[in-house]
N, C-alpha and C positions, 0 to 999 in steps of 0.2 A: 577307309576308302581313299584311293589315290585320285588326284584331281583329274587325270585323264579318263577315269571311269565315270565321271559325272557328265551326263549329256542331257540336253533339253528334252522334255516330254513333248509329245505331239501337241501342237497348238498351244504350248505353254507361252505365256507372256514373258517378255524379257525381265520385267520386275520380279516375277515369281522365280525365275531361274537365278537371278542375282541374289535373291534372298536365300535360296537353297545353297548356293555357293557360300554365302556368308555363314550359314549354319554349319556347313562342313568345315570351313576354315576355323570357326570358333572351337570345334571339336579337336582340331589338329594342333592348336597352339595353347599355351598356358595362359591363365588369367594374368600372370605377371607380365607376360609379353604384351598382352592387350593393354594393361594399365600403363606400361612404360611408353606405349605408342599413343596413349589417349584414345583408344578405340572403343566406341560405343555404336554398335550397328543399328541403323535406322530400320524400324519395323516397316513392313510393306504398307500398312495403312497410313502411316505418317509420310512415307515417301510419296505415295499417290496424292495425299492431301497437299503436300508441298508442290508437287508437279502441277496440280490443278490450279494453283494460284497464278500460274503464268498466263500472260495474255496471248492473243492470237499471233502466230509467228509470220515473218516474211517468208518469201519463197526459199531463201538461202540464209541459214543462221549459223552462228558460232556459239558453242556452249562451253563453259568452264566449270569443272568440278574440282576444286582445289584440295580436297581430301577424300579421294574417291572410294577407298575401301574396295568393295566388290562392285562398285559403279551402280548401286541400286537407285540412287537419286537421279543420275543421268538417264537411266533406263525409264524411270517413272516420268520424268519430265518429257522425254521424247514421246512416250506413249500418249501423254495428254496433248502434246502439241500436234501430233498426227491426227488426233480426234478433232482438233479445232480448225484444221486447214486442209482443204483438198489440193491446194497448189504448192504445198511444201515439197521441195524437190532435192534439197541438198543440206546436209548437216555436217558440221565439223566439231568434234568433241576434243577438248584438251583436258586431260585428267592428271592431277598430281598425286603421286603416292610414293612415299619414301620407304615404306616397309616392303622389302623384297620378298618376304614370305607371302604377302597377299597379292602381289602384282600379277602372278599367273591367274588368279581367280578373277581379277578385274579384266584381264585380257580375254578370258574365256567368255565373260558376260558381254563384253562389247563386241566380240566376234559374233555372238548369237544375235545381238541387237542389229548388227550389220546385215545378217541374213534375213532377219524379220523385216527390216526396212526395205531390203532389196525386193522382197516379195510384194511390196507396195510401191515399187518403182521410185523409191527414195534412196539417194546415194548417201552413204555414211563414210566419213574419214575420221580416224581417231588416232591420238597419240597418248601414251602413258609416260609422263615425265617423272623420272625418279629423283629429280633434284628437289631441294627444300623450297616450298612455295614462297615463304617469307624472304629468304635470302635471294632466290632467283628473281624476285620482283622488288628488291630493296630500293630500286630507283624511284619508286612512287613516293618515297619519303624525302627525296632530295628537294622537293618543292616546300615552300612554307606550309606548315600544317594547317594554316587558315586559308590557304589559296583555294578558291572555289573551283568546282568541277569544270566550269566552262572556260577557265584559263589554263588548265593543266595540259602539259605536253604529251601525256601518256594515255589519254582517253581514246576510246573508239575500238576496243578490241573485241569485246564479247557482248552478244545480245542477251544471254542469260548466264547468271552465275548462281549455282545452287550448291549448298554444302551443309554437311553436318561435321564441323571442324573438330579437331582434337581438343580436349579440355585438360589442361594441366598448367601449373604455375611454372614460370621460368625464373631462373636466377638472373640477377642484374648483369652477370658476366656472360650469359649465354649470347652467342653471336646474333641470334634473332632479336633479342632484347636490345642489343646495341644498335642493330641496323634500324630498328623502329623507335629509337630513343625519343623522337618528337611526340609520340603518342603514349609513352610509358610514364606512369607515376607510381613509384613504389615497386612492388613485385607484380609483374604483369602475368596475365593468363593468356596462353597462346591463342585461344579462340578469338579474343578481341583483335589480335594482330591479323588473323585471317580475315576478319570482317573489314579491317582498315584497308588492307591491300586490295581486297576484292572490290571495295567501293571505288577504287581508282581505276579499275580495269573494265568498267562498263562502257558500252557504246552510248551515244547520246540518247538513245531510246531504250537502253538496256534495262533488265530487271534482275533484282537481287533477292534471292530467297534463302534464308539461313535458319537452321534450328540451333539454338545456343542456350546456355544458362541465362537467367535474368539478371545476374549480378552486375552487368555493365550499366544498368539503368540508373544507378546512383553510386555514390561513394567517391572518395578522393582518388583511389587507385585507378579509376576509369574516367576521371574528369578530362584528362588530355585526349583520351580516345574519343569520348563523346564530342568534344570540340572538333576534332579532326573529322570524324565520321559524319556528323550532322552538317558540316560545311561542304560535303561532297554529295550526299544523297538526301532525299526526303522520304520519310517513312510513310507508307500508304496503308499497310495492313499489319496487324499483330494478332496472333492466336495464342491464347494462354491455356495452361493445363492446371486444373484444380488439384490433381493428384501428383505428388512428387514421385510416387513409387511405380505408377503404371506405365509411364511413357516408354522407358527403356528397361522394363522389368526383366527382360531376357538376359540383360547384362548386369542386373542387380544394381542399377544406378539410382541413387537417391538425390535428385537434383530438381530445382525449380527451373523449368524450361519454358521457352517461348519460340514461336516461329514468326519471323519477320520478313515482310516484303518491303522493298524500297526501290526507288527509281532515281536517276540522276537529278541533281538540283539544277533547275533551269533559271537563268537570269530573268528577273522581273516577273516571273510567273507567280500567280497567287498561290498561297499555301494550300495544299490539298487537305481534305478531311482524312482522318485516320480511322480505318475500320478496325474495331476491336471485337474479336470473337473469343469464345472459350468453350472448353469441354472438360469433362472429368478426366478423361484419359483417351484411350484408343477407341473405346466402344461407341462413343457418340460424336465422332469427328464430323459426320454429315448426317442430318443437318446440325448446325451448331448455332448458338445464339450469337448475334452480331449487332453492333451499333456503330454509327459514324459519329466521330467527335471532331470538332475544330482542332487543328493542330495546336493552337495556343492553349487549349484546355488541358492537353497532356504534356506538352513540352514548352517551357519558356525559353526560346532561343536567345533572348536578350539577357538572360541571367548568366552568372559566372559558372554555375554548376550544371545547367542544362539537364536537370533531373527528369526522367521519363516516368510519368504516372500511368498506371495500368489498371483501371477499374474493371472488375469482372461482373459487376451487378449494379442495379440501380441504387442500392444502399451505399455502395462504395463511391458511386458518382456523387451522391448527396454529401457524403463526408468530404470529398475533395472540394466541392463547391463551398461548404462551410468553412474549411480551412482557407480557401482563397478569399473569403470575406474578411479575414483577419490580416492586418497589414504590419504587424510587429513581429520582431524576432528577439531572441535573448539579448543581443547586443543593444537593442533599443531601450532595454530596461537596465543597462549597465551590468548585465549578467553575462558570464562566459562559461564555456564548457571545455574541459581539458581531459586528457588521458592520464590515468594514474602514473606517476613518475617512477614507482618502484618496480624495476625489472628484476625478477626474483634471482635469476642466475648471476646477475651482476652484483646484486646486493646481498648475496648469500652470507657473507661474513658478518652482516649486521642483523640478520633475522634470527629470532629465538623461538623455540617451540613453547617454552614455558616462562612464566614470570620469574625473574631472578632478583633476590635481594642483594644489596651490596652497592658498589660505587657506580655500576652501570645504570644509566637512566634509559628506561624502555618506554616506547609509545605503542599504542595499539596499531596493528597492521590489518587492513581490511582487504579481503580477497573477494572474488566473484561469489563464492559460496556463502559469504557473510551477508550478502544483499538479497533480501526477499522483498516481496511487495509490501511497501509502507513500513518496513521494519529492518533494523540492523541487528542481526544475531551475532554476538561476539562475547566471549571467544567460542569458536567452534573448531575443535582440534581435528585436523586431518594430517595424514602423513605427508611431509614435504610442504605443508602450508602453515608455516610458523605464524603465530598470532601476535607476535611482538617484533618491534624493530628498534635497534639501539639508536639513541640520539647522541650524536657526537659531531665533531667538526667535519669529519669525512662523510657522514651520512646526511647532513643537513640539506645538501642540494636536491635530494630526492624525497624530502619530507615537505609537508604543507602545514600551514598554521592550523591550530585547533580552533576552527570556526564552524559556523553553520554551513552545511552543504546539502546537496542532493547527490547521492551515490547511485550510479546507474550501471548495470551490467553492460559490458561491451560485446558480449557474445551470448547467444542463446542456443540451446540444442535445437536441431532441425525440427523436432516434433513438439517443442514447447508450446503450451497453450498461448503464451504471449511472447512477443519479441522484446517488448520493453518492460524491464523489471527494475523499479527504482524505489529508493527509500530515503526519507529525510534523516540527516545526521545533525544532532544538536551539540553545540560546544558544551563540554563537560569541564567545569572549573576544577574538578578533582583530578583531571588528567594532565599530562605534561603539555607544554606549549605547542607541540607538534603531533601530528598523526601521520601514518603511512597509508597510502592508497596504491594497491598493486596495479600493474599495467593492464590487466583485463577488466578494469573498472574505470568508468568515466566519473568525473566529479564536476558538479555545477556550483558556481560561486559568484559572489558579487566582486567585480574587479576593484572597486574602492569601497572599503567598509565590509559589512557583514550581511549576509542574507537575513531578512527578518524570518522569524519562525513561521509566520503565516505564508511567506513566499516559498520557503522550503517545502512545507507541507502541501501547499496548493500545487506547486510544480510537480512534486512526486505523485500526487493524486491524478493529475492530468496525464502524466506519462504512463501511469499504470492503467488508465481507463481503456475500455474497449474502443472508444472513439479514436484515441491517439494510436492505438495498436492497429486499427483498421487502416487509418491514413498511412501509417508507416509501411504496412504491407503492400500498399499500392505502388510503391516505388522501390522497396528494398526486397531483393530476391536472394539474400544470403543470411547467414547467422551473425554477421558483423553489424554492430550498432556503432557507427562511427561518429566522432565528435563533429565532423564536417556536416553530416546529414542533420544532426540535431540543431546545429547553428542555423540551418536554413528552414527549419520547420516553423510555420506561422503559429503565433500564439494569440489567445484572447487578450483583452486589456489587462494590465497589471492589477487593477483594482478587482477584477473578476477573479484572478488567481489568488489574491489575498482573501477575498470573501470565501472562496472554496476552502482555503487553509484555515481561516478562522472558524468556519462551521465545524470542521473536523476537530480542531483544538477545543472548541466550546463544548462539544459532545464528549470530549475525552475518549474518543473511540477511533483508533488509528487502523482499524481493520480494513481489509480490501473492500468489503461490502459497504462500509461506512464511507470510504473514499469515493466509491462508485456513485452512491446516492448524492453526495455533495456535488460531484461533477454534473450529474444529471439535473440537479436543482438549478444550477447557475448557468448552464449552457442550454441552447435551444433543444427543448425536449424532443421535438419531432426528429431532428437529425440524429440525436443520441439514440433514440428508440430504434431507428432504422439501421443503425450501424451494426 
């Protein structure tokens, strides 16, 4: 069907028309085209839910949709605003869209919105900007990244910013990554740059409503972004989805998503409560469970990391409170965590598939698949995953001493039962003086000396526990288990960790069930049971 053949039905709402246009567009282009443009079309139910988050409008308003697609979010927002105010008389929409294939669809949707509003005596003006949103507004990064909203020179443009931004990683050499270097750590994802720019374009009483992945809530890659973002806006509401699959099922997206509402940060204003709600997916968006939390309970703005915790149940809230009652981190016990130094493609010439007799000295090499809960399985031969690494002068910089460690997977599959999978490693006097740890595995060690066996076993048991996994999931929305996040996780007293380890060692039972029982015995039973 040609686009000129698509017309609104009688009395069709603009949101529904925009959704039909999106369905037709998706049929007209390839999945590759949509993936290259980071396009995931917002279902009508979510668009209306997001629009409903907006507060009562003034008589004349300006709306920004920085990644408009077929303009379904702008249409949904306008429909909701019209229902909230009888005095609304004038709307100006600025929509950014770089994909020239979809621009005619957006134009058609906004033209119909104009007609629909005209029948209600409301004037609509709109423009579709074909320039890149990040590059076109790069001036917002010219200020210091910590400059607060009320001092910035570029504020005051839009009363509402609503978006489902594109999601894909950018190379460090991408012009958009360079333009936003002040909020980039490592390899950035473009959705966070959209959020950063939009936070600078709100009017003094503006409102920000975005649907994005949860991954920005923690991790080193998003630390500079969180610093920037939270110095410009205050989060007032968050909606979470229990199902990864259902939210954008039409586009076959497997993502942990959230919807966030924020408002400009105001000088000397008391921190607002943050309302957290949740639903399984699209079916029970309204009504949904919600609870108000003090901001300090979800975000420590005085911390370096500014991790955002997002509980979806009373049990998760209990777990967060339990962890907040602990005041120590790994570093307080003289313990550190690092990422395995063996990068396979760089160390290929040192890696061996099988043990070799002769003059070459080989050490065991531990990969992600060698680490299971409470146990190291080695050797486990897989194609391209050699289980040995040569010890020589050239390879020594990527090897670590043969000591006691806790090995922890850096990545989990999206549908893994647990995010945290750890195992104690004990020094083997029959092994060489070094071992290899591949880059997809973290290792925990004592900075001076050697971890005691009880410490290694106790830490591994804690990390594998449902309690720790539950806490980790409240702030981690991706498959990456970063060393930065683990460094910041609160821990119980070291003596408790040792007691857990000694109980497991004493029973000579290193199974996952034995570890779980030991953790439950030495930590507060009520919180563990409710996790």
